[in-house]
C-alpha positions in Angstrom: 12.1 25.3 20.3 11.7 25.0 16.6 9.4 21.8 15.6 10.3 19.6 12.5 7.6 20.2 10.1 5.2 17.2 9.2 6.0 15.4 5.6 4.0 17.1 3.1 1.0 15.5 1.6 0.3 15.7 -2.1 -2.8 17.5 -3.4 -5.8 15.6 -5.2 -4.4 16.2 -8.4 -0.9 14.8 -7.7 -2.4 12.2 -5.7 -4.2 11.5 -8.9 -1.6 11.2 -11.0 0.1 8.6 -8.5 -3.2 6.7 -8.3 -3.2 6.0 -12.1 0.3 5.3 -12.4 0.3 2.7 -9.9 -3.3 1.1 -11.2 -1.2 1.4 -14.8 1.5 -0.6 -13.6 0.5 -2.5 -11.0 -3.3 -2.9 -11.4 -3.2 -1.9 -7.8 -5.8 0.8 -6.5 -4.8 3.2 -4.2 -7.6 4.6 -2.6 -7.9 8.2 -1.5 -7.2 7.7 2.1 -3.9 6.3 1.3 -2.2 10.0 0.6 0.0 9.7 3.7 0.8 6.5 3.1 1.9 7.4 -0.3 3.9 10.7 0.9 5.7 8.7 4.1 6.8 6.2 1.3 8.3 9.0 -1.1 8.9 11.8 0.6 12.7 10.9 1.2 12.7 9.9 -2.6 12.0 13.4 -3.5 14.5 14.6 -1.4 17.2 12.4 -2.9 16.6 12.9 -6.3 16.1 16.7 -5.5 13.0 17.9 -6.7 10.4 20.2 -5.0 7.4 18.3 -4.7 5.2 15.4 -5.5 4.5 16.8 -9.4 7.9 17.2 -10.0 8.7 13.9 -9.0 6.0 12.1 -10.9 7.6 14.2 -14.0 11.1 13.1 -13.1 10.3 9.3 -12.6 8.6 9.4 -16.2 11.6 11.2 -17.7 14.9 9.8 -19.5 16.7 11.5 -16.6 14.6 9.0 -13.6 15.5 6.0 -15.3 14.9 3.4 -12.5 13.2 5.7 -10.2 9.8 4.6 -11.3 10.7 1.1 -10.3 12.0 2.2 -6.9 9.1 4.3 -6.5 6.8 1.4 -7.0 8.7 -1.2 -4.8 8.3 1.5 -1.8 4.7 1.9 -2.3 4.0 -1.8 -2.6 2.8 -3.3 1.0 5.1 -6.3 2.3 3.7 -6.9 5.6 4.0 -10.7 6.6 5.0 -13.1 9.1 5.9 -16.9 9.3 3.1 -18.9 9.8 0.6 -16.3 9.2 -3.1 -17.8 9.4 -2.5 -20.9 10.7 -5.2 -22.7 9.7 -3.9 -22.6 6.2 -0.8 -24.8 7.3 -3.0 -27.3 9.3 -5.1 -27.7 6.0 -1.8 -28.6 4.2 -0.4 -30.8 6.8 -3.8 -32.6 7.3 -5.9 -32.4 4.2 -3.5 -31.8 1.2 -0.2 -33.6 2.0 -1.5 -37.0 2.7 -2.9 -37.6 -0.7 0.6 -37.4 -1.9 2.5 -40.2 -2.1 6.4 -41.4 -2.3 6.8 -41.2 -6.5 4.3 -38.7 -7.0 5.2 -35.0 -7.1 3.5 -31.7 -5.6 4.0 -28.2 -7.0 3.2 -25.0 -4.8 3.2 -21.3 -5.8 3.5 -18.4 -3.5 2.3 -15.9 -5.5 3.1 -12.7 -3.4 5.8 -13.9 -1.4 7.0 -10.8 -0.2 10.1 -11.0 2.2 10.1 -14.7 2.4 7.9 -15.8 5.3 5.3 -17.0 3.9 7.2 -19.4 1.4 10.0 -20.4 4.2 7.1 -21.6 6.2 5.6 -23.6 3.4 9.1 -25.1 2.9 9.5 -26.2 6.8 6.2 -27.8 6.5 6.7 -29.7 3.2 10.7 -30.9 4.5 8.6 -32.4 7.7 5.7 -33.8 6.1 5.9 -34.1 2.6 6.5 -37.6 1.4 6.8 -37.3 -2.1 8.9 -34.8 -4.4 8.3 -31.3 -4.1 8.9 -28.0 -5.6 8.3 -24.3 -4.1 8.1 -21.3 -6.6 7.8 -17.8 -5.1 7.3 -14.7 -6.6 6.5 -11.0 -5.7 6.5 -7.8 -7.7 8.8 -5.9 -5.7 12.5 -7.0 -6.5 14.1 -5.6 -3.3 12.0 -7.7 -1.3 12.9 -10.7 -3.3 16.6 -10.3 -3.0 15.8 -9.6 0.9 14.0 -13.0 0.8 16.5 -15.0 -0.8 19.0 -13.8 1.9 16.7 -15.3 4.7 17.9 -13.1 7.6 15.1 -11.9 10.2 15.4 -10.5 13.6 14.5 -12.4 16.1 11.4 -11.1 17.2 9.8 -12.1 13.5 10.7 -15.5 14.0 8.6 -16.2 17.4 5.4 -17.8 15.8 7.7 -20.5 14.2 7.2 -23.7 15.9 9.7 -24.4 18.2 11.4 -27.9 16.6 11.1 -26.0 13.2 13.1 -23.1 14.7 15.9 -25.7 16.0 16.1 -27.6 12.8 15.8 -25.3 10.0 17.0 -21.8 11.7 20.2 -20.3 12.8 21.0 -17.8 15.3 23.2 -15.0 14.4 26.6 -13.9 16.1 29.1 -11.2 16.1 27.4 -8.5 14.1 24.2 -10.8 13.2 23.7 -11.0 17.1 19.6 -11.0 17.4 19.1 -12.0 14.0 18.0 -15.7 12.8 18.9 -17.0 9.4 17.0 -19.5 7.4 19.5 -22.8 6.9 21.1 -23.2 3.6 19.0 -26.4 2.7 16.1 -24.6 3.0 17.0 -21.3 1.1 18.3 -23.4 -1.6 15.0 -25.5 -2.1 13.2 -22.1 -2.4 12.9 -20.7 -6.1 12.5 -17.0 -5.9 11.9 -14.2 -8.7 9.9 -10.9 -9.6 6.6 -11.3 -11.1 3.5 -8.4 -11.8 0.7 -10.1 -11.4 -0.9 -7.2 -13.4 0.8 -8.8 -16.3 1.0 -11.9 -18.4 2.3 -14.9 -16.4 5.4 -16.7 -17.6 5.3 -20.3 -18.5 6.3 -21.8 -14.8 3.7 -24.9 -15.6 0.7 -25.9 -13.4 0.8 -26.2 -9.6 -1.2 -28.3 -7.0 -1.3 -25.5 -4.6 -1.3 -21.5 -4.7 -0.9 -19.1 -2.3 -2.2 -15.7 -3.2 -2.6 -14.4 0.2 -3.6 -10.6 1.2 -2.9 -9.2 -2.3 -6.3 -9.2 -3.8 -7.7 -6.7 -1.2 -5.3 -4.2 -2.9 -7.4 -4.7 -6.5 -10.7 -3.3 -7.9 -12.9 -6.4 -9.1 -12.2 -6.2 -12.6 -8.4 -6.7 -12.0 -9.1 -9.3 -9.5 -11.2 -11.5 -12.1 -8.5 -11.1 -14.3 -6.0 -11.9 -11.8 -8.0 -15.0 -10.8 -8.4 -16.1 -14.2 -4.5 -16.1 -14.7 -4.1 -18.1 -11.5 -6.8 -20.9 -12.3 -5.1 -21.5 -15.6 -1.9 -22.3 -13.6 -3.5 -25.0 -11.0 -3.8 -28.6 -11.8 -7.6 -30.1 -11.9 -8.8 -30.1 -8.5 -6.1 -27.6 -7.5 -6.2 -25.8 -4.3 -6.0 -21.9 -4.0 -5.3 -20.3 -0.6 -6.6 -16.4 -0.3 -6.2 -14.0 3.0 -9.4 -14.6 5.5 -10.3 -11.3 4.9 -10.5 -11.9 1.0 -13.9 -13.7 -0.9 -14.0 -14.7 -4.3 -17.7 -14.2 -4.4 -18.9 -12.5 -7.3 -15.6 -12.3 -9.0 -14.6 -15.8 -10.3 -17.0 -18.8 -11.0 -13.8 -20.9 -11.6 -13.3 -21.9 -7.6 -15.8 -23.9 -5.4 -15.2 -22.6 -2.1 -14.0 -25.2 0.5 -13.3 -23.5 3.7 -12.9 -20.0 4.5 -10.2 -18.6 2.6 -10.0 -22.0 1.1 -10.9 -23.0 -2.6 -10.7 -25.6 -5.1 -10.5 -25.3 -8.9 -13.9 -26.4 -10.6 -14.1 -29.1 -12.8 -15.8 -27.2 -15.7 
């Protein structure tokens, strides 16, 4: 029996081309051990574009004929692993420590700066709907346009919503029927309370105002320290005095930025300097 051939792996030289391109466009450093990931993410695009190898694909996505394909490639490479109420301690801190400080008549602004397919933003929105006594605003961004569009739709397989507290699941989600059986959709009221847009953390931020709380979780790990420092400087400028920053539990700002004071693991406050 003839076996199906494995997905080709780029050569060191080919990988370096993509490595430098990704770092230039997104600021993300792709280590050498990610060769297989690059191959798995892009191989179908090579076939769709009818090019023979990774060198030809690289030339194609930078050519006038490959207009639009560069964005497709970059979106395929960016990682979007996420789930509802990921790192529960952050949500506990939001409910128990941060929100009680905001009374009716005040305004609470949150930014989910790497929102992926929407699980994090909708988790935040559920908590704000339930616990926030004041007016609130939630902005959410990601570099990947396709996942931003997916997030706006707010439909997820049932297996993906198992971490949503039962009461929130009942109040803020609806089970699909017919062709949507096996899926769950976030209710329109919640979807309409969230603003999604595309943003590249590696570039100058637009004028989106200042925030009381920013979620920047599990994204700094993909940047080298120089780019981490630049991103954190821009993030700091978007926080109100005393504002809070949540990062991933595998991430630390130690030795990278002096603008934040550690409060708890993966929780920082903008310093007063």
